[in-house]
N, C-alpha and C positions, 0 to 999 in steps of 0.2 A: 504494499499500499504506499502511496506517496506520503511524505511527511507534512504535517500541518505547519503552516508558516504564520498564520494570523496569531498575534500575541494574546488575543482574548478568546481563542478557540480551545476547547469547547466552552460555550457559555452555559450558565445555569438553566436547567430545564431541558437540555438536549438529551435525547435517549441515545445511548451508545451500546457497544457490545465489547466484551472481553473474551479472550481465549487463553486457557492456561493448562498446565499439566501438574498442578499442585495436589496436595493431599485431599483425598475424598472424605466424606462424612464417616466412613467406616475405618479411616485411618490409613488406608492403602494409598499409594501413589497412583494417579490416573495413568492408564496405559493408552488412552485416546484423549485428544484435546477436549476439554470441557468448555462450554460456552455459557455466558451469562449476560443477560440484558440488564442495563443499569441506567440510572438517571444522574446527570451532573447536577450538583446542588449548589446553593448559594454559599460563597466563601464564609459567611457569618457562622454557618453551622460547623465549619471546620475550625474556625477560631474558637468557638465555644467548646469544642471537643479537645482540640490539640494545642490550643494556646499559641505561644510564640514559635513552636516547632513548625507550624504551618506557614508557608511562604507563598501567598497567592500569585505572585509573578512567575514563580517556578513550579507551582503545584496547583492542582485542582482536586475536588473531592466528588465522590459519587455515593449514592445509596442504591442498593440492588433492588430491582423491581420484583424479584422472585424471592419470596420468603423461604427460609431454610436453605438458602444458597448464598455463598459468599466466597470471596477470594480466600485462599488459605496458604499455609506454608508451602513454598515451592512455586507459587504463582508470581512472586516478585520478578519484575522484568518482563512479564507477559504484555502483549499488546493491548492497548485500549483504543478501539476503532470507533470513529464517529463519521456519519455521512454528512457531506457537504454537497448539496445538489444531488447529482447521480454518482458521486465519487466517494468511496470510503477512504478516510485519511487516518494515518497513525497519529492520534492526538496525544497519546500519553503512554506511559509504562506503569504498570501496577507497582506500587511502592510499599505502603504499609497500612495497617488497620487493625480492627479487633474482629477476628473471624468467628468469635463466639457470640457476638452481639450484632444481630442483623440490622439494628436501628442506629448503629454508630457509623458515621461517614468514613469511608476509606480514602486514603490519600494516594494520588497518582502524580508522577512527574509530567510536567507540561513540555512536550517535545518542542513546541515552537520557541520556548525559552532558550533552547540549546541548538536551535537550527543553524545559526552562523558557525558555531563550534563544530557541529557535525559536518557541515559543508567544508570547512577548512581542514578538518582531520581527514576526511575522505579524499580531498584533493592533493594531499601531501604525496611526495614522490616515494611511495612505499613499494617494496619489492612485490612482485606478483605473488599471489597466494599459491601454495602448492595445489596440484590438481586433487580433486576429491576422488577417493577410490570408488569403484562401482558399487560396493555394498552400501556405503553411506549415501551415494547418489540414489540408489534404488529405494532406500528407506525414506529419503526426503520426497521422492516422487510419490510413494505410497501415502505418506502423511498429507501431502497436498491434494491428492486424488480423493482421499477419504474426506477431507474438509469440504471439497467441492461437491462430493456425492451426498454428504449428510447435512450440510448446513448451507442453505440458500439464503442469500440476503434479499 
């Protein structure tokens, strides 16, 4: 997904989706990506919950639309995708929250706050990556195919 560049995206009230491979309710690690629909919430809710740890220029919060589901250990770094028009954008990365309280807003890193740094880092004259071996390539293809087959936007 393309990276979000608007410094205020996503705004409160926007419905977004997350995908992750974190711990399941039974304590096992997910063997397939798990998806969660969620709402971006007003930064005031985050300030009330997290105080000075919450930085609205670099973070945003969400509350999950689905009761009894939340991000969990192992989901940090997972993508937080929001639609802008007909395009899904990578708006954030799952960061931290309280996975035992579904009514506590979770905090995500705002990708647009780091867009310039990402562009500079990616543009550096880095050596070409080593080729991916066939076993890893086949695994990646299977995961992408599974996502496309099981989760339509």
